[in-house]
Each structure stands twice: as structure tokens, then as C-alpha cells.
MARTIBA-938861 format. One record per residue (C-alpha): residue number from 0; residue in three letters; x, y negated, z. Coordinates in nm, 3 decimals. Example, Ala and Ser with C-alpha at 12.3 -4.5 7.8 and 13.67 -1.06 7.14 Angstrom:
# residues 2
<r fimi="0" senu="ALA" x="1.230" y="0.450" z="0.780"/>
<r fimi="1" senu="SER" x="1.367" y="0.106" z="0.714"/>
***
This chain:
# residues 243
<r fimi="0" senu="UNK" x="-6.148" y="9.733" z="-8.170"/>
<r fimi="1" senu="UNK" x="-6.060" y="9.498" z="-8.454"/>
<r fimi="2" senu="UNK" x="-5.954" y="9.224" z="-8.213"/>
<r fimi="3" senu="UNK" x="-5.732" y="9.467" z="-8.024"/>
<r fimi="4" senu="UNK" x="-5.561" y="9.580" z="-8.342"/>
<r fimi="5" senu="UNK" x="-5.522" y="9.223" z="-8.450"/>
<r fimi="6" senu="UNK" x="-5.324" y="9.152" z="-8.136"/>
<r fimi="7" senu="UNK" x="-5.053" y="9.407" z="-8.223"/>
<r fimi="8" senu="UNK" x="-4.974" y="9.311" z="-8.577"/>
<r fimi="9" senu="UNK" x="-4.601" y="9.265" z="-8.635"/>
<r fimi="10" senu="UNK" x="-4.310" y="9.408" z="-8.441"/>
<r fimi="11" senu="UNK" x="-4.415" y="9.323" z="-8.085"/>
<r fimi="12" senu="UNK" x="-4.292" y="9.527" z="-7.789"/>
<r fimi="13" senu="UNK" x="-4.344" y="9.554" z="-7.416"/>
<r fimi="14" senu="UNK" x="-4.117" y="9.651" z="-7.127"/>
<r fimi="15" senu="UNK" x="-4.284" y="9.898" z="-6.890"/>
<r fimi="16" senu="UNK" x="-4.168" y="10.068" z="-6.572"/>
<r fimi="17" senu="UNK" x="-4.215" y="10.444" z="-6.604"/>
<r fimi="18" senu="UNK" x="-4.283" y="10.671" z="-6.304"/>
<r fimi="19" senu="UNK" x="-4.357" y="11.042" z="-6.272"/>
<r fimi="20" senu="UNK" x="-4.598" y="11.249" z="-6.062"/>
<r fimi="21" senu="UNK" x="-4.344" y="11.524" z="-5.984"/>
<r fimi="22" senu="UNK" x="-4.022" y="11.324" z="-5.978"/>
<r fimi="23" senu="UNK" x="-4.049" y="11.085" z="-5.686"/>
<r fimi="24" senu="UNK" x="-3.713" y="10.920" z="-5.750"/>
<r fimi="25" senu="UNK" x="-3.769" y="10.889" z="-6.125"/>
<r fimi="26" senu="UNK" x="-3.810" y="10.530" z="-6.242"/>
<r fimi="27" senu="UNK" x="-3.713" y="10.391" z="-6.580"/>
<r fimi="28" senu="UNK" x="-3.762" y="10.051" z="-6.739"/>
<r fimi="29" senu="UNK" x="-3.838" y="10.136" z="-7.100"/>
<r fimi="30" senu="UNK" x="-3.931" y="9.921" z="-7.397"/>
<r fimi="31" senu="UNK" x="-4.208" y="10.040" z="-7.629"/>
<r fimi="32" senu="UNK" x="-4.337" y="9.903" z="-7.954"/>
<r fimi="33" senu="UNK" x="-4.702" y="9.809" z="-7.928"/>
<r fimi="34" senu="UNK" x="-4.756" y="9.979" z="-8.264"/>
<r fimi="35" senu="UNK" x="-4.648" y="10.319" z="-8.131"/>
<r fimi="36" senu="UNK" x="-4.930" y="10.568" z="-8.092"/>
<r fimi="37" senu="UNK" x="-4.992" y="10.716" z="-7.750"/>
<r fimi="38" senu="UNK" x="-4.863" y="11.046" z="-7.886"/>
<r fimi="39" senu="UNK" x="-4.537" y="10.879" z="-7.993"/>
<r fimi="40" senu="UNK" x="-4.508" y="10.724" z="-7.649"/>
<r fimi="41" senu="UNK" x="-4.546" y="11.070" z="-7.494"/>
<r fimi="42" senu="UNK" x="-4.278" y="11.212" z="-7.725"/>
<r fimi="43" senu="UNK" x="-4.041" y="10.939" z="-7.614"/>
<r fimi="44" senu="UNK" x="-4.120" y="11.005" z="-7.248"/>
<r fimi="45" senu="UNK" x="-4.084" y="11.382" z="-7.293"/>
<r fimi="46" senu="UNK" x="-3.716" y="11.327" z="-7.377"/>
<r fimi="47" senu="UNK" x="-3.673" y="11.115" z="-7.065"/>
<r fimi="48" senu="UNK" x="-3.874" y="11.312" z="-6.811"/>
<r fimi="49" senu="UNK" x="-3.892" y="11.674" z="-6.928"/>
<r fimi="50" senu="UNK" x="-4.272" y="11.687" z="-6.926"/>
<r fimi="51" senu="UNK" x="-4.408" y="11.825" z="-7.255"/>
<r fimi="52" senu="UNK" x="-4.641" y="11.616" z="-7.470"/>
<r fimi="53" senu="UNK" x="-4.929" y="11.862" z="-7.436"/>
<r fimi="54" senu="UNK" x="-4.898" y="11.865" z="-7.056"/>
<r fimi="55" senu="UNK" x="-4.872" y="11.488" z="-7.016"/>
<r fimi="56" senu="UNK" x="-5.139" y="11.241" z="-6.911"/>
<r fimi="57" senu="UNK" x="-5.060" y="10.870" z="-6.892"/>
<r fimi="58" senu="UNK" x="-5.201" y="10.602" z="-6.663"/>
<r fimi="59" senu="UNK" x="-5.141" y="10.228" z="-6.695"/>
<r fimi="60" senu="UNK" x="-5.110" y="10.005" z="-6.386"/>
<r fimi="61" senu="UNK" x="-5.073" y="9.627" z="-6.377"/>
<r fimi="62" senu="UNK" x="-4.798" y="9.443" z="-6.190"/>
<r fimi="63" senu="UNK" x="-5.007" y="9.435" z="-5.872"/>
<r fimi="64" senu="UNK" x="-5.055" y="9.813" z="-5.865"/>
<r fimi="65" senu="UNK" x="-5.411" y="9.826" z="-5.996"/>
<r fimi="66" senu="UNK" x="-5.494" y="10.099" z="-6.244"/>
<r fimi="67" senu="UNK" x="-5.591" y="9.943" z="-6.578"/>
<r fimi="68" senu="UNK" x="-5.671" y="10.247" z="-6.788"/>
<r fimi="69" senu="UNK" x="-5.608" y="10.608" z="-6.885"/>
<r fimi="70" senu="UNK" x="-5.426" y="10.651" z="-7.218"/>
<r fimi="71" senu="UNK" x="-5.648" y="10.938" z="-7.332"/>
<r fimi="72" senu="UNK" x="-5.654" y="10.888" z="-7.710"/>
<r fimi="73" senu="UNK" x="-5.327" y="11.008" z="-7.863"/>
<r fimi="74" senu="UNK" x="-5.409" y="10.845" z="-8.196"/>
<r fimi="75" senu="UNK" x="-5.453" y="10.492" z="-8.064"/>
<r fimi="76" senu="UNK" x="-5.162" y="10.245" z="-8.062"/>
<r fimi="77" senu="UNK" x="-5.020" y="10.151" z="-7.725"/>
<r fimi="78" senu="UNK" x="-5.124" y="9.790" z="-7.784"/>
<r fimi="79" senu="UNK" x="-5.488" y="9.893" z="-7.778"/>
<r fimi="80" senu="UNK" x="-5.460" y="9.922" z="-7.397"/>
<r fimi="81" senu="UNK" x="-5.315" y="9.567" z="-7.366"/>
<r fimi="82" senu="UNK" x="-5.003" y="9.641" z="-7.158"/>
<r fimi="83" senu="UNK" x="-4.782" y="9.350" z="-7.051"/>
<r fimi="84" senu="UNK" x="-4.417" y="9.326" z="-6.949"/>
<r fimi="85" senu="UNK" x="-4.378" y="9.455" z="-6.593"/>
<r fimi="86" senu="UNK" x="-4.676" y="9.691" z="-6.604"/>
<r fimi="87" senu="UNK" x="-4.624" y="10.052" z="-6.490"/>
<r fimi="88" senu="UNK" x="-4.680" y="10.360" z="-6.705"/>
<r fimi="89" senu="UNK" x="-4.732" y="10.665" z="-6.485"/>
<r fimi="90" senu="UNK" x="-4.672" y="11.020" z="-6.614"/>
<r fimi="91" senu="UNK" x="-4.893" y="11.296" z="-6.475"/>
<r fimi="92" senu="UNK" x="-4.755" y="11.645" z="-6.540"/>
<r fimi="93" senu="UNK" x="-5.042" y="11.895" z="-6.569"/>
<r fimi="94" senu="UNK" x="-4.829" y="12.207" z="-6.611"/>
<r fimi="95" senu="UNK" x="-4.782" y="12.395" z="-6.280"/>
<r fimi="96" senu="UNK" x="-4.486" y="12.582" z="-6.430"/>
<r fimi="97" senu="UNK" x="-4.322" y="12.265" z="-6.563"/>
<r fimi="98" senu="UNK" x="-3.948" y="12.221" z="-6.520"/>
<r fimi="99" senu="UNK" x="-4.031" y="11.910" z="-6.316"/>
<r fimi="100" senu="UNK" x="-4.241" y="12.095" z="-6.059"/>
<r fimi="101" senu="UNK" x="-4.116" y="12.213" z="-5.724"/>
<r fimi="102" senu="UNK" x="-3.869" y="11.928" z="-5.682"/>
<r fimi="103" senu="UNK" x="-3.562" y="12.123" z="-5.791"/>
<r fimi="104" senu="UNK" x="-3.463" y="11.860" z="-6.047"/>
<r fimi="105" senu="UNK" x="-3.414" y="11.617" z="-5.758"/>
<r fimi="106" senu="UNK" x="-3.319" y="11.841" z="-5.463"/>
<r fimi="107" senu="UNK" x="-2.989" y="12.010" z="-5.545"/>
<r fimi="108" senu="UNK" x="-3.021" y="12.226" z="-5.233"/>
<r fimi="109" senu="UNK" x="-3.291" y="12.422" z="-5.418"/>
<r fimi="110" senu="UNK" x="-3.055" y="12.514" z="-5.700"/>
<r fimi="111" senu="UNK" x="-2.889" y="12.854" z="-5.670"/>
<r fimi="112" senu="UNK" x="-2.516" y="12.806" z="-5.650"/>
<r fimi="113" senu="UNK" x="-2.283" y="13.010" z="-5.871"/>
<r fimi="114" senu="UNK" x="-2.053" y="13.228" z="-5.662"/>
<r fimi="115" senu="UNK" x="-1.761" y="13.452" z="-5.748"/>
<r fimi="116" senu="UNK" x="-1.584" y="13.713" z="-5.541"/>
<r fimi="117" senu="UNK" x="-1.232" y="13.650" z="-5.417"/>
<r fimi="118" senu="UNK" x="-1.105" y="13.950" z="-5.615"/>
<r fimi="119" senu="UNK" x="-1.262" y="13.827" z="-5.941"/>
<r fimi="120" senu="UNK" x="-1.132" y="13.474" z="-5.884"/>
<r fimi="121" senu="UNK" x="-0.777" y="13.603" z="-5.837"/>
<r fimi="122" senu="UNK" x="-0.794" y="13.773" z="-6.178"/>
<r fimi="123" senu="UNK" x="-0.887" y="13.452" z="-6.359"/>
<r fimi="124" senu="UNK" x="-0.622" y="13.250" z="-6.543"/>
<r fimi="125" senu="UNK" x="-0.616" y="12.873" z="-6.550"/>
<r fimi="126" senu="UNK" x="-0.776" y="12.821" z="-6.208"/>
<r fimi="127" senu="UNK" x="-0.677" y="12.538" z="-5.976"/>
<r fimi="128" senu="UNK" x="-0.536" y="12.789" z="-5.730"/>
<r fimi="129" senu="UNK" x="-0.302" y="12.933" z="-5.994"/>
<r fimi="130" senu="UNK" x="-0.197" y="12.583" z="-6.096"/>
<r fimi="131" senu="UNK" x="-0.126" y="12.484" z="-5.735"/>
<r fimi="132" senu="UNK" x="0.076" y="12.800" z="-5.669"/>
<r fimi="133" senu="UNK" x="0.289" y="12.737" z="-5.977"/>
<r fimi="134" senu="UNK" x="0.333" y="12.370" z="-5.888"/>
<r fimi="135" senu="UNK" x="0.433" y="12.447" z="-5.528"/>
<r fimi="136" senu="UNK" x="0.683" y="12.711" z="-5.643"/>
<r fimi="137" senu="UNK" x="0.867" y="12.450" z="-5.849"/>
<r fimi="138" senu="UNK" x="0.914" y="12.212" z="-5.556"/>
<r fimi="139" senu="UNK" x="1.208" y="12.303" z="-5.334"/>
<r fimi="140" senu="UNK" x="1.122" y="12.327" z="-4.967"/>
<r fimi="141" senu="UNK" x="1.286" y="12.086" z="-4.719"/>
<r fimi="142" senu="UNK" x="1.508" y="12.375" z="-4.604"/>
<r fimi="143" senu="UNK" x="1.632" y="12.426" z="-4.960"/>
<r fimi="144" senu="UNK" x="1.715" y="12.056" z="-4.987"/>
<r fimi="145" senu="UNK" x="1.908" y="12.049" z="-4.659"/>
<r fimi="146" senu="UNK" x="2.283" y="11.989" z="-4.696"/>
<r fimi="147" senu="UNK" x="2.496" y="12.237" z="-4.507"/>
<r fimi="148" senu="UNK" x="2.719" y="12.108" z="-4.227"/>
<r fimi="149" senu="UNK" x="3.028" y="12.249" z="-4.402"/>
<r fimi="150" senu="UNK" x="2.943" y="12.088" z="-4.738"/>
<r fimi="151" senu="UNK" x="3.271" y="12.015" z="-4.928"/>
<r fimi="152" senu="UNK" x="3.483" y="12.130" z="-4.635"/>
<r fimi="153" senu="UNK" x="3.705" y="12.327" z="-4.875"/>
<r fimi="154" senu="UNK" x="3.778" y="12.017" z="-5.083"/>
<r fimi="155" senu="UNK" x="3.854" y="11.804" z="-4.780"/>
<r fimi="156" senu="UNK" x="4.108" y="12.057" z="-4.649"/>
<r fimi="157" senu="UNK" x="4.360" y="11.938" z="-4.909"/>
<r fimi="158" senu="UNK" x="4.318" y="11.570" z="-4.818"/>
<r fimi="159" senu="UNK" x="4.526" y="11.441" z="-4.528"/>
<r fimi="160" senu="UNK" x="4.505" y="11.115" z="-4.336"/>
<r fimi="161" senu="UNK" x="4.779" y="10.880" z="-4.456"/>
<r fimi="162" senu="UNK" x="4.784" y="11.014" z="-4.813"/>
<r fimi="163" senu="UNK" x="4.776" y="10.778" z="-5.105"/>
<r fimi="164" senu="UNK" x="4.466" y="10.830" z="-5.318"/>
<r fimi="165" senu="UNK" x="4.256" y="10.722" z="-5.612"/>
<r fimi="166" senu="UNK" x="3.875" y="10.712" z="-5.589"/>
<r fimi="167" senu="UNK" x="3.626" y="10.750" z="-5.870"/>
<r fimi="168" senu="UNK" x="3.444" y="10.586" z="-6.025"/>
<r fimi="169" senu="UNK" x="3.666" y="10.291" z="-6.103"/>
<r fimi="170" senu="UNK" x="4.007" y="10.443" z="-6.022"/>
<r fimi="171" senu="UNK" x="4.022" y="10.241" z="-5.700"/>
<r fimi="172" senu="UNK" x="4.347" y="10.302" z="-5.510"/>
<r fimi="173" senu="UNK" x="4.407" y="10.310" z="-5.140"/>
<r fimi="174" senu="UNK" x="4.505" y="10.520" z="-4.842"/>
<r fimi="175" senu="UNK" x="4.313" y="10.797" z="-4.666"/>
<r fimi="176" senu="UNK" x="4.215" y="10.684" z="-4.315"/>
<r fimi="177" senu="UNK" x="3.958" y="10.947" z="-4.213"/>
<r fimi="178" senu="UNK" x="3.871" y="11.310" z="-4.295"/>
<r fimi="179" senu="UNK" x="3.581" y="11.489" z="-4.135"/>
<r fimi="180" senu="UNK" x="3.210" y="11.487" z="-4.062"/>
<r fimi="181" senu="UNK" x="3.031" y="11.157" z="-4.004"/>
<r fimi="182" senu="UNK" x="2.735" y="11.168" z="-3.768"/>
<r fimi="183" senu="UNK" x="2.585" y="10.846" z="-3.901"/>
<r fimi="184" senu="UNK" x="2.587" y="10.980" z="-4.259"/>
<r fimi="185" senu="UNK" x="2.451" y="11.290" z="-4.430"/>
<r fimi="186" senu="UNK" x="2.580" y="11.636" z="-4.324"/>
<r fimi="187" senu="UNK" x="2.904" y="11.766" z="-4.473"/>
<r fimi="188" senu="UNK" x="3.255" y="11.625" z="-4.497"/>
<r fimi="189" senu="UNK" x="3.351" y="11.267" z="-4.578"/>
<r fimi="190" senu="UNK" x="3.670" y="11.083" z="-4.662"/>
<r fimi="191" senu="UNK" x="3.732" y="10.737" z="-4.520"/>
<r fimi="192" senu="UNK" x="3.944" y="10.521" z="-4.752"/>
<r fimi="193" senu="UNK" x="4.109" y="10.184" z="-4.705"/>
<r fimi="194" senu="UNK" x="4.129" y="10.027" z="-5.052"/>
<r fimi="195" senu="UNK" x="4.426" y="9.817" z="-5.152"/>
<r fimi="196" senu="UNK" x="4.186" y="9.546" z="-5.267"/>
<r fimi="197" senu="UNK" x="3.854" y="9.423" z="-5.123"/>
<r fimi="198" senu="UNK" x="3.648" y="9.671" z="-5.322"/>
<r fimi="199" senu="UNK" x="3.481" y="9.837" z="-5.024"/>
<r fimi="200" senu="UNK" x="3.171" y="9.779" z="-4.816"/>
<r fimi="201" senu="UNK" x="3.295" y="9.756" z="-4.455"/>
<r fimi="202" senu="UNK" x="3.594" y="9.757" z="-4.220"/>
<r fimi="203" senu="UNK" x="3.572" y="10.124" z="-4.123"/>
<r fimi="204" senu="UNK" x="3.255" y="10.090" z="-3.913"/>
<r fimi="205" senu="UNK" x="2.942" y="10.254" z="-4.061"/>
<r fimi="206" senu="UNK" x="2.597" y="10.221" z="-3.902"/>
<r fimi="207" senu="UNK" x="2.745" y="10.123" z="-3.567"/>
<r fimi="208" senu="UNK" x="3.009" y="10.397" z="-3.552"/>
<r fimi="209" senu="UNK" x="3.376" y="10.326" z="-3.615"/>
<r fimi="210" senu="UNK" x="3.558" y="10.592" z="-3.815"/>
<r fimi="211" senu="UNK" x="3.878" y="10.396" z="-3.887"/>
<r fimi="212" senu="UNK" x="4.016" y="10.042" z="-3.884"/>
<r fimi="213" senu="UNK" x="4.084" y="9.829" z="-4.193"/>
<r fimi="214" senu="UNK" x="4.039" y="9.473" z="-4.319"/>
<r fimi="215" senu="UNK" x="3.681" y="9.365" z="-4.398"/>
<r fimi="216" senu="UNK" x="3.543" y="9.486" z="-4.734"/>
<r fimi="217" senu="UNK" x="3.837" y="9.723" z="-4.779"/>
<r fimi="218" senu="UNK" x="3.667" y="10.032" z="-4.629"/>
<r fimi="219" senu="UNK" x="3.459" y="10.307" z="-4.792"/>
<r fimi="220" senu="UNK" x="3.322" y="10.649" z="-4.700"/>
<r fimi="221" senu="UNK" x="3.311" y="10.884" z="-5.000"/>
<r fimi="222" senu="UNK" x="3.270" y="11.254" z="-5.068"/>
<r fimi="223" senu="UNK" x="3.587" y="11.462" z="-5.115"/>
<r fimi="224" senu="UNK" x="3.509" y="11.537" z="-5.480"/>
<r fimi="225" senu="UNK" x="3.551" y="11.166" z="-5.558"/>
<r fimi="226" senu="UNK" x="3.903" y="11.150" z="-5.411"/>
<r fimi="227" senu="UNK" x="4.235" y="11.251" z="-5.569"/>
<r fimi="228" senu="UNK" x="4.548" y="11.238" z="-5.353"/>
<r fimi="229" senu="UNK" x="4.899" y="11.205" z="-5.493"/>
<r fimi="230" senu="UNK" x="5.148" y="10.951" z="-5.613"/>
<r fimi="231" senu="UNK" x="4.918" y="10.653" z="-5.649"/>
<r fimi="232" senu="UNK" x="5.130" y="10.350" z="-5.560"/>
<r fimi="233" senu="UNK" x="4.964" y="10.018" z="-5.492"/>
<r fimi="234" senu="UNK" x="4.911" y="9.826" z="-5.813"/>
<r fimi="235" senu="UNK" x="5.093" y="9.497" z="-5.871"/>
<r fimi="236" senu="UNK" x="4.812" y="9.241" z="-5.907"/>
<r fimi="237" senu="UNK" x="5.039" y="9.030" z="-6.126"/>
<r fimi="238" senu="UNK" x="5.130" y="9.313" z="-6.361"/>
<r fimi="239" senu="UNK" x="5.015" y="9.246" z="-6.718"/>
<r fimi="240" senu="UNK" x="4.867" y="9.529" z="-6.922"/>
<r fimi="241" senu="UNK" x="5.017" y="9.382" z="-7.238"/>
<r fimi="242" senu="UNK" x="5.319" y="9.168" z="-7.319"/>
***
């Protein structure tokens, strides 16, 4: 007895693998002070395993699986039983009504699932279904986003081929070369413009379809609301803004 106590003087500890009689998947590497009493060890394991101190028996196995001893005296220090790093401390739960019995802590199929009626669920606020319905209602459907075939037809009716015009942004001047729908572009009406200067993107051909003819980089297809027709003479490139 004296020699055993002499071995555990100081702050020595041991790392043990803990297993449980009811919890087959339970395994925990836990460090214990050799000065802890067996009762203190049980209190620590109660918090980990759910088995109460009064219903817990402990067995000590060496690293080869041989049983070394039963930890039957709650008042003795753990070091009295000479455990070493890598030894196994096995919990035996003696309570047939223990929370660990029956396997329900490990097998979730044994747990009764909470259910709610469809009517009761519909009355709840803050559910995922309510959130999704609100979110979906704020997103326009593809049909709502579709541009009508006659989009801006009324504006284009006042724009004639051959008219002088000015296009925004940039107040770019030119001549109207096309008015109508463009099958290679979005639905609605378009205005084809030949700019006086090379401020365009093409020569009147867009995505393989020719809508009008003009010099390269002088052509543009724009919406009618960007075009103003009227007395917009070609600017003199040599005209000075200030004298």
C-alpha cells in the first residue's frame, strides 16, 4: 500500500482509452490524474457517458486486452491500480433503466420523430416554406421578363429611313438606315444608324444578318428611345469650339 502511494506522488497523469458496456461505438481517449480517487474518475466519466456514479463499475485492461483489476474501492486513488498510458478503462452500467440502455443513444431509428400536421404547419410563421413562397413571389417569371414583339413600336413610327438623327449617349450624329424588328437581336423594334464618324461597331451586318450597308465601324443598332430625328447636320471635324 505504501509503495503504491509512493508511486503517485506529484502531478502524474495517465492517458486511458475509455469504453462502455452499453455504447458499442463509444470510445474516448481521456487523461486522468493518478491522484484522482476512483469516485472522482467515475464523476468525470458520468459527464462523458451518461452512466451515473452509483450505477458504474470500472474494469482496467492492459494494452494487450488482459483484465488487470476491478476498481472497486471508490476511496482509493487511480494510481493504486497502476494504470499505464494506452490501458483501457471499461465502464459497466448496472442500471437496467439507464439512459444508455437499449441502444437508443446510438441508433437514431429508435428515437420517436417529431411530426406536425400539414394544417398546423401552414399556420406557423417563419417556416422555410413561408420564406420560399415569399422569395419566389419576388422573382419575376420568365414570361414576365419576356420582351413583347411590338416593344417600342410606337416610338419607331416617327423615325423614317433617311432621316438625320442624333443618338444618345454621346450625341453621336448620323443617318437612319433601318427601322424595324431584328431577328438576330432581342424582340421589339430597332433603329439602324450610320454614324458620320467611325463610332459604331459594324458595317450594318449583325450576327450574320445584314440590315443595311455602311462603311466599317460606322454602323449601330439602337433602341428607338435613344434616337432623336431632326435637323442634325454633319459636324465639321475642323470646327473649333472656341476662338
